[in-house]
Structure formats: C-alpha cells, structure tokens
C-alpha positions as CSV (number, residue, x, y, z in Angstrom):
1,Q,175.7,125.0,137.6
2,V,174.2,123.6,140.8
3,Q,172.0,125.5,143.2
4,L,170.8,124.5,146.6
5,V,167.8,126.2,148.2
6,E,167.2,125.7,151.9
7,S,164.0,126.3,153.9
8,G,162.5,125.6,157.2
9,G,164.6,127.4,159.7
10,G,163.3,129.6,162.5
11,L,162.9,130.2,166.2
12,V,161.7,127.5,168.5
13,Q,161.7,126.8,172.2
14,A,163.9,124.2,173.7
15,G,162.3,120.8,173.3
16,G,160.6,121.8,170.1
17,S,161.0,120.6,166.6
18,L,161.8,121.9,163.2
19,R,162.1,120.4,159.7
20,L,164.7,121.7,157.2
21,S,164.5,121.1,153.5
22,C,167.0,121.6,150.8
23,A,166.2,121.3,147.1
24,A,169.1,120.9,144.6
25,S,168.9,121.8,141.0
26,G,171.2,121.7,138.0
27,S,173.8,119.2,136.8
28,I,173.9,116.8,139.7
29,F,175.8,113.5,139.5
30,R,173.4,110.7,140.3
31,R,175.7,109.1,142.9
32,N,176.2,111.8,145.5
33,V,176.2,112.6,149.1
34,M,173.8,115.2,150.5
35,G,174.1,116.6,154.0
36,W,173.6,119.2,156.6
37,Y,176.3,121.2,158.4
38,R,176.0,124.0,160.9
39,Q,178.0,126.9,162.1
40,A,177.4,128.6,165.4
41,P,178.8,132.1,166.1
42,G,182.5,132.0,166.8
43,K,182.8,128.3,165.9
44,Q,183.8,126.3,162.9
45,R,181.3,124.7,160.6
46,E,180.6,121.2,161.7
47,L,178.9,118.1,160.2
48,V,175.4,117.4,161.4
49,A,174.3,114.5,159.2
50,T,174.9,113.1,155.7
51,I,173.1,110.6,153.5
52,T,174.3,109.0,150.3
53,S,172.2,108.4,147.2
54,D,171.9,104.7,148.1
55,G,170.8,105.6,151.7
56,S,173.8,105.3,153.9
57,I,173.6,107.7,156.8
58,N,176.0,109.3,159.2
59,Y,175.2,111.5,162.2
60,A,177.3,113.7,164.5
61,D,177.2,112.2,168.0
62,S,175.6,115.4,169.3
63,V,172.4,114.9,167.3
64,K,172.1,111.1,167.3
65,G,168.6,110.0,168.5
66,R,167.2,113.6,168.0
67,F,167.7,114.4,164.3
68,T,166.7,112.4,161.3
69,I,168.1,112.9,157.8
70,S,166.2,111.7,154.7
71,R,166.2,112.3,151.0
72,D,164.0,112.1,147.9
73,N,166.2,111.2,145.0
74,A,163.6,111.9,142.4
75,K,163.4,115.5,143.7
76,N,167.1,115.9,144.6
77,T,165.9,117.0,148.0
78,V,167.3,116.3,151.4
79,Y,165.4,116.8,154.7
80,L,166.5,117.2,158.3
81,Q,163.9,116.5,161.0
82,M,165.1,118.0,164.2
83,N,163.4,117.0,167.5
84,S,164.1,117.7,171.1
85,L,166.0,120.8,170.1
86,K,168.5,122.3,172.6
87,P,169.9,125.9,172.8
88,E,173.2,124.5,171.7
89,D,171.7,123.5,168.4
90,T,171.4,127.2,167.6
91,A,173.4,127.9,164.4
92,V,173.2,128.6,160.7
93,Y,172.4,125.3,159.0
94,Y,173.9,124.7,155.5
95,C,173.0,122.1,153.0
96,N,175.7,120.5,150.9
97,V,175.9,118.1,147.9
98,N,179.1,116.5,146.8
99,W,180.3,113.7,144.6
100,R,183.6,112.3,143.2
101,F,186.4,114.4,141.7
102,G,185.9,117.1,144.4
103,Y,182.6,118.6,143.3
104,S,181.0,120.2,146.3
105,Y,178.2,122.8,146.5
106,W,176.7,124.7,149.4
107,G,173.3,126.4,150.1
108,Q,173.0,129.9,151.4
109,G,172.2,128.7,154.9
110,T,169.2,129.0,157.2
111,Q,169.1,130.2,160.7
112,V,167.9,127.9,163.5
113,T,167.5,129.5,166.9
114,V,166.5,127.5,170.0
115,S,165.5,129.6,173.0
116,S,165.8,128.2,176.5
C-alpha cells in the first residue's frame, strides 16, 4: 500500500509564492516518477511538473520559469516551489507517484488559491 500526504497549499496574493510538499510512504519502487498535477473548477486535471528518480524534469509550458520541482529520494518526498503565482494557478494540486507496469498513486489534493 502506498500513501501520499501533501501539504503547503493555501491562499496567496498574485505575485506571491507557495511551497508544496508530498511525502510518499509504503512499498515504492525505487525507480519512479513523482509529480504534481492540478485541477481547476470545471476543468480536467493537468500536468504541472514531473521528476524522475534520476532527476529528469518536465514542466508544463504554463509554469516554466515560475515553478521548480525537486525531490529527496531518501525521504520519498517531492516539492513544488511556486513563485510569481497568478490567479489562473488557482486549483487543487495533486501529488502522484508512478512506476512501470502501471502502478500509479495519488494524494488527496491540496487547495491553492491565488487572489488578484
């Protein structure tokens, strides 16, 4: 069983910063991909950023240059530093970990609200 616990969401003004954390526990395959996704009201869940266990990173175009993803493999924890936040970044942010053979697990989500 794998559990993901997210923290760090909240309310911030436009231009501000937040840092999300997600700690994974349980039987996690060493070679994996951890990432952040978000879902705004009335929209589909979309990728924000992913990072592999060997450090390869992928960002959505909408967050490039503003968000930074990182991870601590020893702690099975992934972080998302969000700077220069915009109202359109408002969404529920979900953490995900996945590895080969289709294993994929999600956190419960954390709300990020950016006021204009």
